[in-house]
BAMARMI-5230 format. One line per 2 residues: number of its first residue (from 0); for each residue x, y, z of N, C-alpha, C. Coordinates in Angstrom, 3 decimals. Each point is the difference from the previous one (the first is absolute). Example, Ala and Ser with C-alpha at 12.3 -4.5 7.8 and 13.67 -1.06 7.14 Angstrom:
! BAMARMI-5230
0	13.190 -5.690 7.800 -0.890 1.190 0.000 0.900 1.200 0.000; -0.350 1.050 -0.720 0.820 1.190 0.060 -0.770 1.090 0.730 .
END
This chain:
! BAMARMI-5230
0	-18.255 -16.393 41.909 0.814 -0.993 0.682 1.423 0.508 0.157; 0.736 -0.565 0.923 1.373 0.430 0.231 0.974 -1.036 -0.562 .
2	1.180 0.485 -0.348 1.051 -0.857 -0.542 1.199 0.013 0.944; 0.580 -1.168 0.183 1.262 -0.072 0.733 1.108 0.527 -0.889 .
4	1.093 0.458 0.610 1.154 0.428 -0.789 0.972 -1.146 -0.267; -0.279 -1.178 0.546 0.881 -1.142 -0.175 -0.559 -0.924 -1.070 .
6	0.835 -0.363 -0.965 -0.483 -0.908 -1.040 1.086 -0.379 -0.978; -0.352 -0.932 -0.878 0.939 -0.482 -1.023 -0.790 -0.372 -1.253 .
8	0.569 0.331 -1.146 -0.605 -0.390 -1.266 1.074 -0.213 -1.043; -0.227 -0.932 -0.917 0.980 -0.231 -1.061 -0.717 -0.348 -1.300 .
10	0.744 0.079 -1.084 -0.519 -0.362 -1.324 1.183 -0.405 -0.858; -0.205 -0.966 -0.877 1.107 -0.534 -0.803 -0.452 -0.223 -1.435 .
12	0.925 0.192 -0.913 -0.249 -0.249 -1.422 1.238 -0.653 -0.598; -0.226 -1.060 -0.789 1.095 -0.664 -0.699 -0.311 -0.022 -1.485 .
14	0.956 0.447 -0.794 -0.123 -0.038 -1.458 1.139 -0.841 -0.554; 0.063 -0.093 -1.291 1.107 -0.746 -0.603 1.323 0.711 0.139 .
16	-0.054 1.303 0.341 1.231 0.793 0.080 0.458 0.239 1.437; -0.939 0.216 0.891 0.389 0.379 1.372 -1.071 -0.405 0.999 .
18	0.373 0.074 1.275 -0.925 -0.234 1.116 0.033 1.232 0.897; -1.193 0.518 0.325 -0.118 1.189 0.856 -0.782 -0.363 1.254 .
20	0.534 0.369 1.156 -0.678 -0.217 1.272 -0.056 1.326 0.755; -1.206 0.395 0.392 -0.204 1.227 0.773 -0.442 -0.393 1.411 .
22	0.693 0.502 1.013 -0.351 -0.246 1.397 -0.191 1.345 0.702; -1.122 0.148 0.690 -0.289 1.240 0.729 -0.331 -0.351 1.445 .
24	0.712 0.617 0.929 -0.236 -0.207 1.434 -0.283 1.358 0.638; -0.861 0.008 0.992 -0.283 1.253 0.697 -0.012 -0.225 1.505 .
26	0.526 0.977 0.714 0.047 -0.012 1.461 -0.518 1.339 0.513; -0.093 0.124 1.307 -0.544 1.218 0.602 0.923 1.195 -0.207 .
28	-0.602 1.131 -0.276 0.732 1.256 -0.067 -1.021 1.126 0.103; 0.398 1.070 0.646 -0.934 1.120 0.162 -0.354 0.632 -1.343 .
30	0.954 -0.035 -0.943 -0.223 0.556 -1.325 0.223 -1.100 -1.042; -0.066 0.355 -1.281 0.273 -0.958 -1.063 1.470 0.107 -0.394 .
32	0.737 -1.065 0.230 1.421 -0.050 -0.327 0.222 -1.167 -0.952; 0.592 0.274 -1.158 0.192 -1.044 -1.005 1.485 -0.333 -0.154 .
34	0.270 -1.286 -0.194 1.352 -0.488 -0.298 -0.107 -0.919 -1.218; 0.581 0.427 -1.105 -0.141 -0.721 -1.263 1.348 -0.559 -0.430 .
36	0.036 -1.309 -0.246 1.225 -0.665 -0.448 -0.241 -0.582 -1.386; 0.733 0.548 -0.973 -0.154 -0.416 -1.390 1.336 -0.484 -0.562 .
38	-0.022 -0.949 -0.933 1.234 -0.306 -0.741 0.451 1.246 -0.757; 1.295 0.156 -0.169 0.515 1.199 -0.684 -0.627 0.184 -1.377 .
40	-0.266 -1.114 -0.653 -0.523 0.083 -1.360 -1.430 0.551 -0.025; -0.689 -0.041 1.141 -1.372 0.510 0.084 -0.089 1.290 0.818 .
42	1.107 0.659 0.213 0.013 1.217 0.826 -0.938 1.072 -0.540; -0.221 -0.001 -1.309 -0.866 1.009 -0.606 -1.443 -0.103 0.495 .
44	-0.376 -1.146 0.571 -1.387 -0.221 0.414 -0.294 0.493 1.421; 1.005 0.470 0.733 -0.205 0.371 1.406 -1.074 1.066 0.204 .
46	-0.050 1.082 -0.801 -1.070 0.993 0.204 -1.401 -0.593 -0.145; -0.187 -0.906 -0.942 -1.311 -0.612 -0.187 -0.358 -0.915 1.167 .
48	0.983 -0.733 0.512 -0.228 -0.861 1.164 -0.401 0.856 1.204; 0.709 1.087 0.204 -0.317 0.923 1.108 -1.411 0.557 -0.146 .
50	-0.359 0.370 -1.210 -1.334 0.575 -0.238 -1.105 -1.003 0.327; 0.178 -1.235 -0.426 -1.019 -1.022 0.242 -0.173 -0.280 1.495 .
52	1.113 -0.053 0.724 -0.085 -0.263 1.447 -0.736 1.133 0.698; 0.345 1.237 -0.327 -0.627 1.150 0.656 -1.462 0.159 -0.413 .
54	-0.343 -0.482 -1.158 -1.396 0.076 -0.446 -0.880 -0.981 0.782; 0.586 -1.109 0.447 -0.779 -1.048 0.666 0.090 0.036 1.524 .
56	1.100 0.530 0.547 0.210 -0.045 1.443 0.177 1.407 0.555; -0.373 0.171 1.271 0.090 1.318 0.638 1.000 0.044 1.154 .
58	0.147 -1.100 0.723 0.917 -0.034 1.142 0.726 -1.328 0.007; 1.166 0.012 0.657 0.751 -1.237 0.165 1.391 0.106 -0.581 .
60	0.860 -0.877 0.474 1.339 -0.123 -0.560 -0.050 -1.117 -1.035; 0.043 0.368 -1.272 -0.260 -0.936 -1.102 1.307 -0.320 -0.727 .
62	0.287 -1.287 -0.100 1.191 -0.467 -0.703 -0.435 -0.760 -1.247; 0.474 0.454 -1.161 -0.324 -0.649 -1.272 1.298 -0.493 -0.636 .
64	0.080 -1.299 -0.221 1.190 -0.606 -0.605 -0.409 -0.698 -1.290; 0.741 0.280 -1.067 -0.279 -0.608 -1.303 1.208 -0.840 -0.427 .
66	-0.257 -1.274 -0.272 1.041 -0.923 -0.420 -0.161 -0.289 -1.496; 1.096 0.103 -0.727 0.001 -0.298 -1.440 1.010 -1.103 -0.281 .
68	-0.469 -1.048 -0.674 0.897 -1.107 -0.374 -0.251 -0.334 -1.463; 1.089 -0.011 -0.783 -0.126 -0.318 -1.417 -0.051 -1.508 -0.186 .
70	-0.929 -0.458 -0.826 -0.182 -1.434 -0.230 0.379 -0.426 -1.406; 0.578 0.921 -0.757 0.452 -0.323 -1.360 1.439 0.454 -0.152 .
72	0.483 0.009 -1.227 1.377 0.432 -0.245 0.174 1.504 0.210; -1.121 0.700 0.131 0.067 1.440 0.231 0.673 0.272 1.346 .
74	0.839 0.992 0.052 0.701 0.333 1.227 -0.266 1.441 0.387; 0.123 0.259 1.275 -0.184 1.372 0.473 1.200 0.873 -0.342 .
76	1.107 -0.646 -0.432 1.218 0.738 -0.316 0.419 -0.291 -1.441; 0.631 0.982 -0.588 0.579 -0.150 -1.338 1.518 0.075 0.118 .
78	0.671 -0.811 -0.811 1.467 0.039 -0.042 0.419 1.041 -1.028; 0.911 0.871 0.381 0.529 1.005 -0.916 1.289 -0.549 -0.602 .
80	-0.051 -0.521 -1.247 1.195 -0.635 -0.589 1.139 0.990 -0.246; -0.340 1.242 -0.258 1.049 0.997 -0.252 0.851 0.200 1.244 .
82	-0.680 0.146 1.157 0.721 0.193 1.257 0.817 -1.245 0.354; -0.606 -1.180 -0.191 0.711 -1.246 0.306 1.240 -0.138 -0.884 .
84	-0.149 0.340 -1.269 1.130 -0.084 -0.936 1.112 0.972 0.405; -0.388 1.157 0.490 0.983 0.987 0.442 0.827 -0.552 1.168 .
86	-0.695 -0.619 0.989 0.714 -0.566 1.146 0.962 -1.107 -0.447; -0.457 -0.836 -0.924 0.864 -1.088 -0.485 1.228 0.557 -0.716 .
88	-0.219 1.024 -0.813 1.121 0.623 -0.715 0.989 0.618 0.977; -0.505 0.600 1.044 0.860 0.631 1.003 0.838 -1.053 0.729 .
90	-0.630 -1.140 0.313 0.734 -1.080 0.656 1.103 -0.558 -0.900; -0.284 -0.098 -1.298 1.009 -0.497 -0.947 1.197 0.952 -0.072 .
92	-0.287 1.287 0.076 1.091 0.980 -0.027 0.891 -0.153 1.233; -0.628 -0.239 1.148 0.786 -0.164 1.225 0.911 -1.215 -0.111 .
94	-0.552 -1.101 -0.525 0.793 -1.227 -0.148 1.151 0.221 -0.972; -0.279 0.743 -1.082 1.047 0.284 -0.986 1.116 0.835 0.610 .
96	-0.361 0.977 0.808 1.007 0.852 0.637 0.884 -0.796 0.955; -0.594 -1.044 0.618 0.788 -0.824 0.921 0.849 -1.029 -0.720 .
98	-0.194 -0.122 -1.300 0.803 -0.938 -0.772 -0.458 -1.432 0.109; -1.173 -0.221 0.540 -0.538 -1.361 0.122 -0.650 -0.409 -1.316 .
100	0.321 -1.192 -0.463 -0.567 -0.472 -1.260 -0.817 -1.288 0.195; -0.294 -0.333 1.246 -0.787 -1.204 0.259 -1.487 0.266 -0.185 .
102	-0.779 -0.993 0.295 -1.452 0.163 -0.108 -0.510 0.870 1.157; -1.105 0.675 -0.278 -0.591 0.886 0.996 -1.331 -0.592 0.459 .
104	-0.162 -0.141 1.306 -1.239 -0.518 0.558 -0.826 1.169 0.555; -1.247 0.024 -0.388 -0.882 1.089 0.422 -1.172 -0.573 0.781 .
106	-0.236 0.544 1.170 -1.151 -0.396 0.823 -1.223 0.780 -0.498; -0.915 -0.721 -0.661 -1.158 0.669 -0.593 -0.884 0.670 1.064 .
108	-0.112 -0.646 1.170 -0.824 0.593 1.064 0.550 1.349 0.423; 1.350 0.079 0.104 0.619 1.276 0.368 -0.155 1.016 -1.112 .
110	0.100 -0.473 -1.251 -0.143 0.900 -1.135 -1.398 0.624 -0.031; -1.011 -0.790 0.284 -1.373 0.505 -0.034 -0.267 1.028 1.102 .
112	0.808 -0.039 1.066 -0.194 0.944 1.105 0.673 1.340 -0.241; 0.805 0.093 -1.045 0.682 1.264 -0.288 -1.007 1.054 -0.453 .
114	0.212 1.269 0.356 -0.953 1.062 -0.333 -0.282 0.070 -1.498; -1.285 0.025 -0.336 -0.409 0.190 -1.380 -0.159 -1.268 -0.808 .
116	0.487 -1.154 0.508 -0.121 -1.241 -0.770 -1.450 -0.494 0.030; -0.581 -0.072 1.218 -1.415 -0.358 0.147 -0.802 1.273 0.216 .
118	-0.938 0.229 -0.874 -0.828 1.190 0.112 -1.444 -0.400 0.265; -0.655 0.790 0.846 -1.399 -0.256 0.281 -0.809 0.119 -1.276 .
120	-0.838 -0.989 -0.217 -0.789 -0.004 -1.220 -0.926 1.213 -0.042; -0.058 0.634 -1.136 -0.850 1.180 -0.166 -1.257 -0.393 -0.770 .
122	-1.149 0.371 0.575 -1.256 -0.249 -0.688 -0.444 1.269 -0.721; -0.591 -0.172 -1.172 -0.513 1.167 -0.717 -1.379 0.358 0.557 .
124	-0.573 1.085 -0.497 -1.271 0.503 0.541 -1.126 -1.013 -0.153; 0.019 -0.760 -1.065 -1.048 -1.004 -0.209 0.094 -1.101 1.060 .
126	1.223 -0.427 0.291 0.194 -1.030 1.024 -0.323 0.552 1.390; 0.288 1.282 0.220 -0.368 0.641 1.264 -1.508 -0.092 0.229 .
128	-0.756 0.341 -1.010 -1.457 -0.045 0.102 -0.488 -1.411 0.272; 0.652 -0.967 -0.633 -0.386 -1.407 0.194 0.208 -0.408 1.454 .
130	1.179 0.318 0.548 0.294 -0.363 1.384 -0.891 0.769 0.973; -0.240 1.280 -0.267 -0.841 0.799 0.889 -1.420 -0.561 0.075 .
132	-0.529 -0.433 -1.138 -1.343 -0.570 -0.019 -0.060 -1.286 0.815; 0.994 -0.871 -0.195 0.043 -1.266 0.745 0.173 0.265 1.490 .
134	0.942 0.906 0.339 0.256 0.302 1.405 -1.221 0.614 0.678; -0.687 0.898 -0.707 -1.176 0.652 0.583 -1.063 -1.029 0.346 .
136	-0.215 -0.963 -0.885 -1.003 -1.038 0.254 0.408 -0.883 1.176; 1.283 -0.376 0.051 0.471 -0.853 1.094 -0.061 0.732 1.341 .
138	0.411 1.262 0.006 -0.012 0.778 1.249 -1.432 0.174 0.495; -0.935 0.252 -0.929 -1.388 0.154 0.415 -0.550 -1.307 0.571 .
140	0.365 -1.136 -0.603 -0.420 -1.293 0.540 0.558 -0.210 1.412; 1.286 0.324 0.170 0.627 -0.159 1.319 -0.655 0.927 1.027 .
142	-0.314 1.231 -0.413 -0.655 0.947 0.904 -1.406 -0.468 0.374; -0.713 -0.577 -0.972 -1.343 -0.513 0.290 0.068 -1.128 1.029 .
144	0.975 -0.886 -0.147 0.153 -1.095 0.961 0.443 0.528 1.365; 0.836 1.028 -0.027 0.400 0.648 1.252 -1.210 0.584 0.708 .
146	-0.879 0.652 -0.759 -1.183 0.619 0.592 -0.970 -1.035 0.564; -0.090 -1.153 -0.644 -0.859 -1.065 0.528 0.494 -0.433 1.373 .
148	1.322 -0.177 0.115 0.564 -0.404 1.287 -0.180 1.103 1.038; 0.196 1.255 -0.401 -0.166 1.118 0.931 -1.459 0.148 0.437 .
150	-0.931 -0.306 -0.900 -1.416 0.058 0.362 -0.344 -1.092 1.014; 0.531 -1.205 -0.206 -0.242 -1.095 0.953 0.564 0.347 1.379 .
152	1.219 0.552 0.000 0.595 0.421 1.273 -0.799 1.142 0.621; -0.519 0.882 -0.863 -0.799 1.122 0.492 -1.285 -0.456 0.675 .
154	-0.599 -1.075 -0.514 -1.221 -0.512 0.621 0.281 -0.532 1.405; 1.143 -0.651 0.156 0.396 -0.489 1.323 0.240 1.180 0.948 .
156	0.658 1.034 -0.525 0.235 1.207 0.802 -1.325 0.635 0.425; -0.941 0.058 -0.941 -1.284 0.638 0.290 -0.737 -0.726 1.123 .
158	0.036 -1.317 -0.013 -0.672 -0.762 1.051 0.608 0.313 1.369; 1.332 0.109 0.041 0.663 0.327 1.264 -0.337 1.422 0.437 .
160	-0.003 0.934 -0.945 -0.338 1.390 0.315 -1.440 0.107 0.513; -0.911 -0.706 -0.643 -1.406 0.062 0.403 -0.198 -0.558 1.413 .
162	0.701 -1.078 0.318 -0.121 -0.572 1.340 0.462 0.981 1.069; 1.112 0.687 -0.273 0.493 0.988 0.966 -0.928 1.205 0.100 .
164	-0.622 0.376 -1.106 -0.989 1.086 0.045 -1.201 -0.408 0.853; -0.395 -1.257 -0.098 -1.115 -0.488 0.821 0.354 0.042 1.489 .
166	1.250 -0.311 0.329 0.442 0.086 1.394 -0.111 1.437 0.503; 0.486 0.944 -0.804 -0.060 1.415 0.398 -1.443 0.450 0.154 .
168	-0.846 -0.375 -0.967 -1.407 0.412 0.054 -0.692 -0.556 1.243; 0.302 -1.236 0.337 -0.595 -0.622 1.180 0.423 0.718 1.282 .
170	1.274 0.334 0.087 0.487 0.679 1.203 -0.515 1.436 0.078; -0.263 0.624 -1.150 -0.590 1.344 0.014 -1.413 -0.043 0.570 .
172	-0.750 -1.038 -0.338 -1.344 -0.156 0.581 0.082 -0.143 1.517; 1.011 -0.742 0.453 0.194 -0.145 1.449 0.310 1.347 0.645 .
174	0.846 0.788 -0.680 0.363 1.312 0.538 -1.214 0.916 0.098; -0.843 -0.032 -1.039 -1.179 0.866 -0.011 -0.910 -0.290 1.190 .
176	-0.035 -1.253 0.431 -0.837 -0.352 1.134 0.619 0.320 1.341; 1.279 0.357 0.000 0.690 0.263 1.271 0.048 1.473 0.369 .
178	-0.186 0.886 -0.968 0.225 1.431 0.256 -0.906 0.547 1.101; -1.304 -0.259 -0.105 -0.926 0.493 1.034 0.284 -0.670 1.339 .
180	0.382 -1.263 -0.081 0.297 -0.758 1.219 1.171 0.613 0.756; 1.003 0.449 -0.744 1.193 0.595 0.616 -0.369 1.285 0.744 .
182	-0.844 0.827 -0.616 -0.403 1.255 0.639 -0.804 -0.281 1.268; -0.907 -0.971 -0.088 -0.800 -0.361 1.189 0.890 -0.509 1.133 .
184	0.990 -0.799 -0.359 0.910 -0.520 1.017 0.801 1.127 0.629; 0.415 0.972 -0.820 0.752 1.152 0.539 -0.872 0.812 0.944 .
186	-1.261 0.231 -0.401 -0.919 0.755 0.857 -0.179 -0.705 1.350; -0.131 -1.316 -0.047 -0.211 -0.754 1.235 1.229 0.044 0.886 .
188	1.196 -0.103 -0.612 1.246 0.054 0.780 0.144 1.351 0.682; -0.257 1.086 -0.748 0.115 1.347 0.569 -1.023 0.188 1.125 .
190	-1.195 -0.459 -0.267 -1.051 0.181 0.994 0.315 -0.772 1.288; 0.451 -1.231 -0.164 0.338 -0.802 1.184 1.146 0.635 0.785 .
192	1.007 0.473 -0.723 1.161 0.597 0.667 -0.388 1.279 0.741; -0.779 0.845 -0.698 -0.407 1.268 0.620 -0.919 -0.255 1.199 .
194	-0.949 -0.931 -0.150 -0.906 -0.318 1.109 0.756 -0.494 1.220; 1.041 -0.782 -0.247 0.785 -0.534 1.111 0.708 1.125 0.737 .
196	0.577 0.946 -0.778 0.703 1.118 0.650 -0.972 0.953 0.698; -1.140 0.257 -0.634 -0.963 0.937 0.589 -0.676 -0.570 1.235 .
198	-0.182 -1.316 0.015 -0.641 -0.608 1.170 0.854 0.177 1.240; 1.297 0.003 -0.201 0.894 0.193 1.148 -0.067 1.437 0.501 .
200	-0.249 0.931 -0.942 -0.083 1.413 0.397 -1.432 0.451 0.242; -0.940 -0.927 -0.190 -1.420 0.289 0.209 -0.464 1.153 -0.894 .
202	0.396 -0.106 -1.303 -0.389 1.010 -0.988 -0.834 -0.656 -1.091; -0.659 0.828 -0.840 -0.838 -0.500 -1.084 0.678 0.278 -1.340 .
204	-0.081 -0.977 -0.910 0.654 0.131 -1.311 -0.796 0.943 -0.907; 0.703 0.801 -0.745 -0.605 0.898 -0.985 -0.227 -0.791 -1.288 .
206	-1.268 -0.322 -0.295 -0.340 -0.818 -1.174 0.379 0.692 -1.308; -0.141 1.315 -0.063 0.341 0.732 -1.217 1.495 -0.086 -0.292 .
208	0.796 0.100 1.065 1.445 -0.093 -0.173 0.402 -1.395 -0.483; -0.673 -1.017 0.540 0.280 -1.370 -0.437 -0.368 -0.184 -1.469 .
210	-1.153 0.509 -0.384 -0.450 -0.125 -1.385 0.976 0.696 -0.955; 0.514 1.160 0.438 0.955 0.733 -0.835 1.291 -0.785 -0.166 .
212	0.477 -0.576 1.074 1.234 -0.796 -0.052 -0.168 -1.211 -0.910; -1.140 -0.671 0.121 -0.256 -1.178 -0.843 -0.113 0.410 -1.462 .
214	-0.619 1.147 -0.269 -0.147 0.472 -1.387 1.360 0.298 -0.618; 0.887 0.603 0.784 1.350 0.294 -0.498 0.740 -1.292 -0.328 .
216	-0.131 -0.977 0.897 0.653 -1.294 -0.232 -0.578 -0.695 -1.237; -1.325 0.049 -0.132 -0.649 -0.656 -1.140 0.459 0.605 -1.316 .
218	0.175 1.334 -0.021 0.450 0.658 -1.227 1.448 -0.350 -0.305; 0.807 -0.072 1.059 1.430 -0.271 -0.185 0.250 -1.428 -0.498 .
220	-0.801 -0.949 0.440 0.234 -1.395 -0.364 -0.968 -0.513 -1.063; -0.750 0.915 -0.629 -0.949 -0.416 -1.040 0.760 -0.525 -1.225 .
222	-0.262 -1.240 -0.386 0.704 -0.625 -1.135 -0.954 -0.334 -1.144; -1.224 0.490 0.081 -0.983 -0.329 -1.038 0.424 0.511 -1.376 .
224	0.595 1.192 -0.030 0.432 0.560 -1.279 1.109 -0.857 -0.611; 0.950 -0.435 0.823 1.088 -0.840 -0.497 -0.524 -1.358 -0.472 .
226	-0.963 -0.541 0.741 -0.591 -1.286 -0.406 -0.685 0.145 -1.356; -0.712 1.100 -0.188 -0.714 0.244 -1.260 0.981 0.131 -1.165 .
228	1.095 0.755 0.215 0.978 0.185 -1.076 0.708 -1.311 -0.329; 0.353 -0.762 1.036 0.675 -1.280 -0.229 -0.913 -0.961 -0.751 .
230	-1.274 -0.003 0.347 -0.959 -0.844 -0.717 -0.126 0.440 -1.458; 0.035 1.303 -0.238 -0.062 0.522 -1.367 1.239 -0.424 -0.797 .
232	1.166 0.044 0.634 1.229 -0.443 -0.668 -0.081 -1.485 -0.366; -0.605 -0.782 0.878 -0.161 -1.430 -0.284 -0.861 -0.207 -1.245 .
234	-1.093 0.748 -0.085 -0.886 -0.112 -1.165 0.744 0.362 -1.279; 0.756 1.114 0.040 0.784 0.408 -1.168 1.058 -1.044 -0.346 .
236	0.584 -0.595 1.003 1.038 -1.000 -0.207 -0.552 -1.183 -0.801; -1.136 -0.528 0.427 -0.592 -1.163 -0.689 -0.499 0.379 -1.391 .
238	-0.559 1.208 -0.144 -0.448 0.448 -1.319 1.177 0.116 -0.963; 1.128 0.488 0.500 1.197 0.119 -0.832 0.514 -1.371 -0.428 .
240	-0.048 -0.961 0.914 0.437 -1.364 -0.329 -0.839 -0.603 -1.123; -1.275 0.351 -0.043 -0.905 -0.591 -0.978 -0.102 0.820 -1.280 .
242	0.641 1.159 -0.049 -0.066 0.840 -1.199 0.986 -0.504 -1.055; -0.118 0.540 -1.204 0.873 -0.397 -1.108 1.263 0.858 -0.067 .
244	0.116 0.999 0.857 1.153 0.895 -0.029 1.177 -0.624 0.748; 1.208 0.520 -0.294 1.183 -0.434 0.737 -0.148 0.451 1.446 .
246	0.069 -0.958 0.932 -0.432 0.274 1.372 1.137 0.218 0.992; 1.210 -0.438 -0.311 1.064 -0.069 0.993 0.251 1.280 0.773 .
248	0.224 1.099 -0.711 0.350 1.259 0.680 -1.181 0.517 0.836; -1.202 -0.120 -0.526 -1.180 0.477 0.742 -0.205 -0.831 1.262 .
250	0.177 -1.306 -0.098 -0.157 -0.860 1.174 1.055 0.327 1.047; 1.201 0.289 -0.446 1.070 0.358 0.931 -0.351 1.280 0.755 .
252	-0.536 0.974 -0.710 -0.404 1.262 0.640 -1.127 -0.244 1.007; -0.983 -0.819 -0.371 -1.139 -0.266 0.891 0.444 -0.697 1.281 .
254	0.957 -0.917 -0.096 0.468 -0.676 1.215 0.708 0.984 0.927; 0.703 0.976 -0.560 0.636 1.025 0.830 -1.054 0.823 0.744 .
256	-1.087 0.339 -0.699 -1.081 0.756 0.636 -0.693 -0.833 1.084; -0.185 -1.285 -0.263 -0.598 -0.887 1.013 0.841 -0.020 1.271 .
258	1.296 -0.135 -0.184 0.895 -0.062 1.157 -0.027 1.309 0.784; -0.103 1.100 -0.714 -0.061 1.306 0.678 -1.254 0.094 0.873 .
260	-1.145 -0.445 -0.526 -1.242 0.032 0.783 0.097 -0.942 1.200; 0.585 -1.172 -0.193 0.140 -0.953 1.106 0.884 0.573 1.101 .
262	1.060 0.689 -0.374 0.883 0.616 0.999 -0.718 1.111 0.766; -0.864 0.740 -0.703 -0.767 1.055 0.674 -0.956 -0.603 1.022 .
264	-0.658 -1.095 -0.380 -0.910 -0.680 0.936 0.771 -0.471 1.225; 1.182 -0.568 -0.230 0.808 -0.500 1.118 0.413 1.133 0.936 .
266	0.332 1.167 -0.565 0.438 1.128 0.837 -1.153 0.588 0.815; -1.238 -0.130 -0.485 -1.153 0.550 0.712 -0.541 -0.945 1.069 .
268	0.317 -1.269 -0.137 -0.643 -0.997 0.853 0.723 -0.172 1.334; -0.794 -0.078 1.069 0.525 -0.354 1.321 -0.612 -1.316 0.480 .
270	-0.552 -0.738 -0.958 -0.716 -1.233 0.344 0.791 -1.208 -0.494; 0.168 -0.974 0.868 0.729 -1.220 -0.372 -0.694 -0.759 -1.129 .
272	-1.338 -0.198 0.041 -0.657 -0.704 -1.114 0.180 0.694 -1.344; -0.090 1.353 0.015 0.213 0.741 -1.247 1.437 -0.168 -0.475 .
274	0.956 0.048 0.912 1.410 -0.193 -0.364 0.232 -1.370 -0.625; -0.681 -1.016 0.548 0.136 -1.341 -0.569 -0.543 -0.052 -1.422 .
276	-1.130 0.657 -0.225 -0.568 0.059 -1.352 0.943 0.710 -0.971; 0.574 1.103 0.475 0.905 0.770 -0.853 1.231 -0.830 -0.370 .
278	0.512 -0.782 0.944 1.141 -0.867 -0.297 -0.345 -0.974 -1.126; -1.183 -0.612 0.084 -0.434 -0.928 -1.054 -0.128 0.718 -1.347 .
280	-0.532 1.217 0.030 -0.164 0.785 -1.234 1.365 0.327 -0.613; 0.947 0.422 0.832 1.321 0.382 -0.514 0.761 -1.212 -0.546 .
282	-0.184 -1.151 0.636 0.629 -1.219 -0.518 -0.548 -0.315 -1.393; -1.317 0.122 -0.176 -0.623 -0.267 -1.301 0.445 1.029 -1.037 .
284	0.126 1.272 0.412 0.458 1.039 -0.939 1.440 -0.263 -0.431; 0.858 -0.409 0.939 1.387 -0.328 -0.353 0.040 -1.144 -1.007 .
286	-0.909 -0.951 0.169 -0.084 -1.098 -0.965 -0.423 0.508 -1.377; -0.942 0.944 0.006 -0.411 0.621 -1.272 1.176 0.723 -0.658 .
288	0.719 0.779 0.795 1.142 0.752 -0.537 1.038 -0.929 -0.599; 0.234 -1.113 0.671 0.983 -0.964 -0.484 -0.426 -0.612 -1.330 .
290	-1.269 -0.387 -0.094 -0.494 -0.643 -1.219 -0.160 0.978 -1.153; -0.335 1.261 0.307 -0.177 0.998 -1.045 1.299 0.246 -0.768 .
292	1.143 -0.232 0.664 1.279 0.188 -0.677 0.175 -0.973 -1.164; -0.833 -1.049 -0.060 0.073 -0.978 -1.087 -0.973 0.309 -1.135 .
294	-0.825 1.037 0.180 -1.053 0.301 -0.976 0.498 0.990 -1.034; -0.310 -0.276 -1.271 0.427 0.915 -1.078 -0.765 1.330 0.103 .
END
C-alpha cells in the first residue's frame, strides 16, 4: 500500500511533576527533512528524536515539536544565590559611593534577568535516561498516529491513481484498434490520389511502388511498440502501489517514462483520432504525476 506524505500525530503524558506533549506534522518533500523544536532543558534528546523519525519515515518535511510544562514546584531553571548576592553587593557599593543612605528598591524581575542568576536546570545521567525513555515512547505513539493518517490519505490517493490508470489503459486499447485502420486509410488516400492523376495522363499505377510507399509509412507510424511499453509501465505502476516498499520515487520515475512513450506516439501519429486519444492519455499521466508528488 502507499502512504501520503501529509499527516499529523500527537501524544501526551502528564505526571505529578510535568506535562509532555509531542506533536509531529509532515508535508510533501522530495527527501526527508526534519525540523525538531525542543525546550532547552531537553536539548540532549534531539539525536534520539531524529533517529526515531528517520527510522519510521522515508520522505517528507517533518516537523516535531515537544512542549514541556512543569506541574509542581519543580522548575526548569535554578537560581544561583551566589551570583544574585554578588549583584546585590555590587549595587550596595554603588549606592555607598554616591553617598545615598536611603532605602534601596530592587526589581526582582530585572535581577533574575541578569546573566548567571537564572541557570538552566541540569539533569544528571539518571534523569536523562528517564526523560529519554518517556520521550521515545511518546514520539513512537505520535509517529504511529501520524502513519495511520498517512495510510488513510494514501488509500484515497491510490483510488485516484487507479482511476487514472484505468483511463490510460482504456485509451491504449482504443489506440491498438486504430493502428491498422490508419495504414489502410493512408493506402486508400494514396491510391485515390495517384489514380486521379494517372487517369488524366492515361497511365497505369505501379502496384509494387504503391505497396512500398505504404510499407514505409506503416513502419514510420507504427506505435505498437510504444503502446506495449506504456501498458507495461501501467502494470508496474499498479504493482508498485500495492507493494509494501516505499513507492514514491519509483512511481515518479514510471510516470516520466509513461509521458515519454505518449509523446513518441503523438510525434508518430498523423491521425486525428489517435491524437485525441493521446491527449486523453497525457492528461491522465499529468494527473498521476501530480498525485505521485504526495506519495511517500
